[in-house]
C-alpha positions in Angstrom: -12.9 19.4 33.4 -15.4 18.7 30.7 -16.7 15.4 32.0 -16.5 13.2 35.1 -13.7 10.7 35.4 -14.3 7.1 34.5 -16.9 5.2 36.5 -16.9 1.6 35.3 -14.5 -0.7 33.7 -14.9 -2.8 30.6 -13.1 -5.4 28.5 -10.5 -4.7 25.8 -11.8 -4.5 22.2 -10.6 -4.1 18.6 -8.0 -1.6 17.5 -8.8 1.7 15.7 -9.4 2.0 12.0 -9.8 4.7 9.4 -11.1 4.7 5.9 -9.8 6.7 2.9 -11.7 9.5 1.2 -14.3 9.9 -0.2 -16.7 9.6 2.8 -19.7 7.3 2.7 -23.4 7.8 2.3 -25.9 8.9 5.0 -26.8 6.4 7.7 -28.8 6.5 10.9 -30.1 9.5 12.9 -29.0 11.1 16.2 -29.5 12.5 20.0 -29.2 15.8 22.3 -27.1 18.0 24.8 -25.4 21.2 26.3 -23.5 22.9 29.1 -23.2 26.6 29.9 -21.0 29.3 31.3 -23.6 29.8 34.0 -23.6 26.1 35.0 -20.6 24.5 36.7 -18.8 21.7 34.9 -19.7 18.2 36.1 -17.1 16.5 38.2 -16.3 12.9 39.1 -17.4 13.5 42.6 -20.9 13.2 41.2 -22.1 9.6 41.5 -24.3 7.6 39.3 -24.1 5.2 36.3 -22.6 6.3 33.0 -24.9 7.7 30.3 -26.7 5.2 28.0 -25.9 6.4 24.5 -28.1 4.0 22.7 -30.5 6.7 21.3 -28.2 9.8 21.2 -28.1 9.6 17.4 -31.9 9.6 17.0 -33.4 12.9 15.9 -37.1 13.3 15.1 -38.1 15.7 12.3 -40.4 18.5 13.5 -41.2 20.5 10.4 -38.8 21.9 7.7 -35.1 21.7 8.8 -36.1 21.3 12.5 -35.2 18.2 14.6 -35.9 17.2 18.1 -33.6 15.0 20.2 -33.5 13.8 23.8 -30.6 13.5 26.2 -29.7 10.5 28.3 -29.4 10.9 32.0 -26.0 12.0 33.1 -24.6 11.5 36.6 -24.2 15.2 37.2 -27.8 16.1 36.3 -27.1 18.4 33.3 -26.7 17.8 29.6 -23.2 17.0 28.5 -21.9 19.7 26.1 -20.4 17.2 23.6 -23.9 15.8 23.1 -25.4 19.0 21.9 -22.5 19.6 19.6 -22.9 16.1 18.1 -26.6 16.4 17.7 -26.4 19.9 16.2 -23.9 18.6 13.7 -26.1 15.6 12.9 -29.2 17.8 12.5 -27.2 20.0 10.0 -26.0 16.9 8.2 -29.6 15.9 7.5 -30.0 19.0 5.3 -26.8 18.5 3.3 -26.1 16.4 0.2 -24.4 13.1 1.1 -21.3 13.9 -1.0 -20.6 17.0 1.2 -18.9 16.1 4.5 -18.1 18.3 7.5 -14.7 19.9 7.6 -15.1 22.4 10.5 -17.5 23.6 13.2 -17.6 26.5 15.6 -20.0 26.5 18.6 -20.9 28.7 21.6 -22.3 27.2 24.8 -25.1 29.6 25.9 -27.2 28.0 28.7 -27.1 24.7 30.6 -29.3 22.0 29.2 -31.9 20.1 31.1 -31.7 16.3 30.3 -35.4 15.9 31.2 -36.5 18.2 28.4 -36.2 17.6 24.6 -33.8 19.7 22.6 -35.0 21.4 19.5 -32.5 21.9 16.7 -33.3 24.6 14.1 -31.1 24.5 11.0 -30.6 27.5 8.8 -29.4 26.8 5.2 -26.9 29.6 4.9 -25.5 28.5 1.6 -25.7 25.5 -0.8 -22.6 25.6 -3.1 -21.1 23.2 -5.5 -18.0 22.7 -3.4 -19.0 24.0 0.0 -22.2 24.0 2.1 -22.8 26.2 5.2 -25.3 25.6 8.0 -26.2 27.4 11.2 -27.9 25.5 14.0 -29.6 26.8 17.1 -30.4 24.3 19.9 -33.3 25.4 22.1 -35.1 24.4 25.2 -37.9 26.2 27.1 -35.2 28.4 28.7 -34.2 29.7 25.3 -31.2 29.0 23.0 -28.6 26.7 24.7 -26.1 26.3 21.9 -25.3 28.2 18.7 -23.3 26.1 16.1 -22.0 27.0 12.6 -20.6 24.2 10.4 -19.2 23.9 6.9 -19.2 20.9 4.6 -17.0 20.2 1.5 -17.4 18.0 -1.5 -14.6 15.5 -2.0 -11.7 16.9 -4.1 -8.5 15.2 -5.2 -5.2 16.8 -4.1 -2.0 16.4 -2.1 -2.1 15.0 1.5 0.6 15.8 4.0 0.8 15.6 7.8 3.0 17.9 10.0 2.0 16.8 13.5 3.4 13.4 14.6 1.9 10.9 17.0 3.3 11.4 20.5 5.9 8.8 21.6 5.0 8.9 25.3 1.6 7.1 25.1 0.8 3.4 25.5 -1.0 1.3 22.9 -4.8 1.5 23.5 -5.1 -2.3 23.4 -3.1 -2.6 26.6 -4.6 0.1 28.8 -7.1 -0.4 31.7 -9.8 1.7 30.2 -13.0 2.7 32.0 -16.5 4.0 31.1 -16.8 7.6 32.2 -20.0 9.5 33.1 -20.6 10.7 29.5 -20.7 7.1 28.4 -17.5 7.1 26.4 -14.7 4.7 27.0 -11.6 6.5 28.4 -8.1 6.1 29.6 -6.1 9.0 31.0 -2.4 8.8 29.9 0.0 10.0 32.6 1.8 13.2 31.7 4.9 15.0 33.1 4.3 16.8 36.5 3.2 20.4 36.1 2.8 20.0 32.4 -0.3 21.9 30.9 -1.4 18.9 29.0 -4.2 16.3 29.1 -3.8 13.1 27.0 -6.7 10.7 26.8 -7.6 7.6 24.8 -11.3 7.7 24.1 -13.8 5.6 22.2 -17.5 5.8 21.5 -19.1 2.8 23.2 -21.5 1.7 20.4 -21.1 0.6 16.8 -21.5 3.6 14.5 -22.0 1.6 11.3 -20.4 2.5 8.0 -21.4 6.1 7.6 -18.3 8.4 8.0 -20.6 11.4 8.5 -21.9 9.6 11.7 -18.3 8.9 12.7 -17.7 12.6 12.6 -20.6 13.2 15.0 -19.3 10.5 17.3 -15.9 12.3 17.3 -17.7 15.6 18.0 -19.4 13.9 21.0 -16.0 12.9 22.5 -14.3 16.2 21.6 -15.5 17.8 24.8 -13.9 15.1 27.0 -10.6 16.7 28.1 -10.1 20.4 26.9 -11.0 21.7 30.3 -8.5 19.3 31.9 -5.8 20.9 29.8 -7.1 24.4 30.9 -6.9 23.3 34.5 -3.4 21.9 34.0 -2.4 25.5 33.1 -3.5 26.8 36.6 -0.9 27.0 39.4 -3.1 24.6 41.4 -3.1 22.1 38.5 -5.7 19.4 37.9 -7.3 18.3 41.2 -8.3 14.7 42.0 -11.8 13.8 40.8 -13.3 14.0 44.3 -11.7 17.5 44.9 -12.7 19.2 41.6 -15.8 20.9 42.8 -14.0 22.0 45.9 -11.2 23.5 43.8 -12.8 25.1 40.7 -16.0 26.4 39.2 -15.5 25.6 35.5 -17.4 25.7 32.3 -16.9 25.4 28.5 -17.4 28.7 26.7 -16.8 28.0 23.0 -15.6 25.1 20.9 -14.1 24.6 17.5 -13.2 21.5 15.5 -11.5 20.9 12.2 -12.0 17.4 10.6 -8.9 16.4 8.5 -9.5 12.7 7.7 -12.4 10.3 8.3 -11.9 8.1 11.4 -14.2 5.7 13.2 -15.1 7.2 16.6 -16.1 3.7 17.8 -12.3 2.8 17.6 -9.7 4.2 20.0 -8.7 7.9 19.3 -6.1 9.8 21.1 -7.0 13.3 22.3 -3.7 15.2 23.0 -4.7 18.6 24.5 -2.4 21.4 25.6 -3.4 24.4 27.8 -2.2 27.8 26.7 -2.4 29.5 30.0 -5.0 31.5 31.8 -6.0 35.2 31.6 -7.8 35.9 34.9 -10.6 33.3 34.7 -10.5 32.3 31.0 -8.2 29.7 29.5 -7.6 28.2 26.1 -6.7 24.6 25.1 -5.9 23.3 21.7 -4.9 19.9 20.6 -4.8 17.1 18.0 -6.7 13.9 17.6 -4.9 10.8 16.3 -5.8 7.2 15.4 -3.5 4.5 16.9 -1.7 4.2 13.6 -0.6 7.9 13.9 -3.0 9.5 11.5 -3.9 13.1 12.4 -7.7 13.1 12.0 -8.9 16.3 13.7 -7.9 19.5 15.6 -9.8 20.9 18.6 -9.8 24.3 20.3 -11.8 25.2 23.3 -12.0 28.3 25.6 -13.2 27.7 29.1 -14.0 29.5 32.3 -12.0 28.4 35.4 -12.6 30.1 38.7 -10.6 29.0 41.8 -12.8 28.5 44.8 -11.0 30.0 47.8 
């Protein structure tokens, strides 16, 4: 399980929205994060208020292509992995021409992050092309590298647009669900799924206004992308997904690596559906893949994550 279950409730808000290509110009700056194979995943059994995400998209420049961010306090006492992915992507974005927009990223979680210590993001300009730009980002704390992230950006090009995946028919409208605010700070509603199904379906929304910059929307989406892949991995286990209070008694779990493909721009501060499916477990490693949709059915992203899941017996 990637993040604790929801902790507080909130009022209903406006429906999701997407904007057509091309994506917009650069906007504000960004925040910090990470989790590790050596550090157990947080669970809902951990108590405390949800994270305050007000400053997560604020990065301070510290020399050429180097940025420093801070992490909010999380109920489980470690940095949330989606935060370091999002900040690493935003740091890379600062070094890319505004007309080039992220289309994919691949990351490895290396060490657990300490929320009481700033995170340093070092960006390597691998290639500046006319159509594509490539960046490599290493996130560091005093313990060493905590995340390694590669991302690629593409200039807008005209062409055909098709969609093969369809919006699932077994989910409620997000405007009618009793959503809550989980420990990571995002708004969340877990959609009930069929018993013994290796699937996790979640409506999620970034809790703050992300403005008009679609490149920042992508970072918000990256932040939420670590919400439920490990739930889908756990759903593949014979013991299934335990209740929130029993997670730490049932499993030791951690995200290992993470990949995303961004298909269409979508506001992360509107409701997005994360439909993740577990592909089974090989001893202690499991894989989950899934699709992200807006409420109007647009397929906006694809996610894959491998995770470590050890049964505690």
